[in-house]
C-alpha positions as CSV (number, residue, x, y, z in Angstrom):
1,M,344.3,-24.5,-102.0
2,S,343.8,-26.1,-98.6
3,G,341.9,-29.3,-98.2
4,V,342.6,-29.8,-101.9
5,S,346.4,-30.3,-103.0
6,D,349.3,-31.7,-100.8
7,A,352.8,-30.5,-100.7
8,R,353.7,-32.3,-103.9
9,G,350.6,-30.5,-105.7
10,R,348.8,-33.7,-105.7
11,L,344.9,-33.8,-105.5
12,R,344.1,-35.1,-102.0
13,L,341.0,-36.9,-101.7
14,V,339.4,-38.8,-98.7
15,L,337.9,-42.2,-99.6
16,A,334.1,-41.8,-98.0
17,S,333.3,-45.3,-98.6
18,A,332.8,-47.4,-95.3
19,N,332.8,-50.6,-97.5
20,P,336.5,-51.6,-97.6
21,D,335.5,-53.6,-100.9
22,K,334.4,-50.6,-102.5
23,A,337.1,-48.6,-101.3
24,E,339.7,-50.6,-102.5
25,E,338.1,-50.9,-106.0
26,I,337.8,-47.0,-106.0
27,R,341.5,-46.9,-105.2
28,Q,342.5,-49.3,-107.7
29,L,340.5,-47.2,-110.6
30,L,341.5,-44.0,-109.6
31,G,344.8,-45.3,-109.2
32,E,344.9,-46.7,-112.8
33,Q,343.6,-43.4,-114.4
34,L,345.4,-40.8,-112.4
35,G,348.5,-42.5,-110.8
36,E,350.8,-40.0,-109.1
37,S,348.6,-36.9,-109.5
38,V,346.2,-38.2,-106.7
39,E,346.6,-38.7,-103.3
40,L,343.9,-41.1,-101.8
41,L,343.4,-40.7,-98.1
42,E,341.8,-43.7,-95.9
43,R,338.6,-43.0,-94.3
44,P,339.0,-42.0,-90.7
45,A,338.8,-45.3,-88.3
46,D,336.5,-43.0,-85.9
47,A,334.3,-41.5,-88.8
48,P,330.5,-42.2,-88.1
49,D,328.2,-44.3,-90.3
50,V,326.3,-42.0,-92.8
51,V,322.7,-42.7,-92.9
52,E,322.1,-43.5,-96.8
53,D,318.6,-42.2,-97.2
54,G,318.5,-40.4,-100.3
55,E,315.9,-41.3,-103.0
56,T,318.7,-41.6,-105.7
57,L,322.3,-42.9,-106.2
58,E,323.6,-39.3,-106.6
59,D,321.8,-38.4,-103.2
60,N,323.6,-41.0,-101.5
61,A,327.0,-40.3,-102.9
62,R,326.7,-36.7,-102.2
63,L,325.7,-37.6,-98.6
64,K,328.8,-39.5,-98.1
65,A,331.0,-37.3,-99.9
66,R,329.9,-34.1,-98.0
67,A,330.0,-35.9,-94.7
68,L,333.5,-37.0,-95.0
69,L,334.4,-33.8,-96.3
70,Q,332.9,-31.8,-93.3
71,L,334.9,-34.2,-90.8
72,T,338.1,-33.8,-92.4
73,G,338.1,-30.5,-94.2
74,T,339.6,-32.5,-97.1
75,A,337.8,-33.2,-100.7
76,A,336.4,-36.5,-100.3
77,V,335.1,-38.9,-102.9
78,A,332.0,-41.3,-103.1
79,D,329.8,-43.4,-104.9
80,D,326.7,-45.3,-104.8
81,S,326.0,-48.3,-107.0
82,G,322.4,-50.0,-107.5
83,L,321.0,-53.0,-109.2
84,E,317.9,-52.8,-111.3
85,V,316.1,-55.8,-112.3
86,D,313.5,-55.3,-114.8
87,A,311.2,-58.3,-113.7
88,L,311.2,-56.6,-110.0
89,G,310.0,-53.2,-111.4
90,G,313.9,-51.7,-110.8
91,A,314.4,-53.5,-107.3
92,P,316.7,-53.6,-105.4
93,G,317.9,-49.9,-107.0
94,V,318.9,-47.6,-104.4
95,R,318.3,-50.2,-101.6
96,S,320.7,-52.5,-103.2
97,A,323.0,-52.8,-100.1
98,R,320.4,-53.3,-97.8
99,Y,317.9,-55.3,-100.2
100,A,317.6,-57.9,-97.3
101,G,317.4,-55.6,-94.4
102,E,319.8,-53.5,-92.3
103,G,322.9,-55.2,-91.6
104,S,322.3,-57.9,-94.4
105,T,325.3,-59.6,-95.8
106,Y,326.3,-59.9,-99.6
107,G,324.9,-63.5,-99.3
108,D,321.6,-62.2,-97.6
109,N,321.0,-60.3,-100.6
110,V,321.8,-62.5,-103.1
111,A,319.7,-65.1,-101.7
112,K,316.8,-62.6,-101.6
113,L,317.1,-61.6,-105.2
114,L,317.2,-65.2,-106.6
115,A,314.2,-66.0,-104.3
116,A,312.3,-63.2,-106.0
117,L,313.1,-64.3,-109.3
118,A,312.5,-68.1,-109.0
119,G,310.6,-69.4,-112.2
120,E,311.3,-65.7,-113.8
121,Q,312.7,-66.1,-117.5
122,H,312.9,-62.5,-117.9
123,R,316.0,-61.5,-116.1
124,S,317.5,-58.7,-117.6
125,A,319.1,-56.0,-115.2
126,R,321.5,-53.5,-115.2
127,F,324.1,-52.0,-112.5
128,R,324.2,-48.1,-112.1
129,T,327.1,-46.1,-110.5
130,V,327.4,-42.5,-109.5
131,A,330.7,-41.3,-108.5
132,L,331.1,-37.7,-107.0
133,V,333.7,-35.7,-105.4
134,A,332.9,-32.8,-103.0
135,F,335.5,-30.0,-102.6
136,P,335.9,-27.5,-99.8
137,D,335.0,-24.6,-102.0
138,G,331.2,-26.0,-102.5
139,E,332.4,-27.4,-105.8
140,E,331.2,-31.1,-106.8
141,L,332.3,-33.4,-109.9
142,V,329.7,-35.9,-110.7
143,A,330.0,-39.0,-113.2
144,H,327.7,-41.8,-114.1
145,G,328.3,-45.7,-115.3
146,A,326.0,-48.1,-116.4
147,V,326.2,-51.8,-117.7
148,E,323.4,-53.7,-119.0
149,G,323.2,-57.6,-118.2
150,R,321.1,-60.4,-116.7
151,I,320.8,-62.2,-113.4
152,A,322.2,-65.6,-113.5
153,L,319.9,-68.7,-112.2
154,E,322.7,-69.2,-109.3
155,P,325.8,-67.5,-107.9
156,H,329.1,-68.5,-109.9
157,G,332.4,-67.2,-109.1
158,A,334.3,-66.0,-105.8
159,G,335.6,-62.9,-107.0
160,G,334.4,-59.6,-106.5
161,F,331.5,-58.7,-103.9
162,G,327.8,-57.8,-103.7
163,Y,326.1,-58.9,-106.5
164,D,329.0,-59.9,-108.8
165,P,328.4,-63.8,-108.4
166,V,325.1,-63.4,-110.2
167,F,325.4,-60.5,-112.6
168,V,326.4,-61.3,-116.2
169,A,327.2,-58.5,-118.6
170,L,325.7,-58.5,-121.9
171,E,329.1,-57.2,-123.1
172,G,331.0,-60.0,-121.7
173,N,332.1,-63.7,-122.3
174,G,329.0,-65.3,-120.4
175,Q,330.9,-65.3,-117.1
176,T,329.4,-63.5,-114.0
177,F,331.4,-60.5,-112.8
178,G,332.5,-63.1,-109.9
179,E,334.2,-65.0,-112.4
180,L,336.1,-62.3,-114.1
181,D,339.4,-61.0,-112.8
182,S,339.7,-57.3,-111.5
183,A,340.8,-55.9,-114.7
184,D,338.0,-57.5,-116.9
185,K,335.6,-56.4,-114.6
186,H,336.6,-53.0,-114.1
187,A,336.6,-52.9,-118.2
188,L,332.7,-53.5,-118.1
189,S,331.3,-52.4,-114.7
190,A,329.4,-49.6,-113.9
191,R,332.0,-48.5,-111.3
192,G,334.7,-48.9,-113.6
193,R,332.9,-46.6,-116.2
194,A,331.9,-43.9,-113.6
195,F,335.4,-43.7,-112.2
196,R,336.9,-43.3,-115.6
197,D,334.4,-40.4,-116.3
198,L,335.3,-39.1,-113.1
199,A,339.2,-39.4,-113.5
200,E,338.7,-37.4,-116.9
201,K,336.8,-34.6,-115.2
202,L,339.5,-34.5,-112.1
203,T,342.2,-34.3,-114.8
204,A,340.4,-31.0,-116.6
205,R,340.4,-29.4,-113.3
206,L,344.1,-30.1,-112.5
207,T,345.2,-28.7,-115.7
């Protein structure tokens, strides 16, 4: 079907994320799971920014995937992730990437989070990810992932991105995501879990 498979029969997907760090993780995760059965195409350099004003992570993932599908005519894959901190009533949640304001850096967001939790002993939190593929025929595949953890008192580690230096997974070894190598992080992370689920659904569609 046009916009779905290449000449070798591989599934063609456009990476919808404008965040290069996130796009690289998606490329790694889908590559690990699907190998040569998928061809991942770069987001066009002239693609306009997508306003992520959805009320849920799934809304925002859908907005991004559909925008790139409409622009390119090719099936598009997107995700949205949020950090939910219990002591903050679930914030920053769907606004995680913009927690410190529009145009905020990773460091800005982490600094605001730690300031909001200053003196707080109850630091439980979780990451959630929704991964979504939008196809030209109107079909969608949606997958979810989550990981429970806590917010560290201060950043540790230079790996990862976003809130990784302050998130410690309960299932891990006590290190932040910023201290883990990519393989160990992917094994635990909400994005890793969501994209492994998505890969299974894509595999079922291909067979």
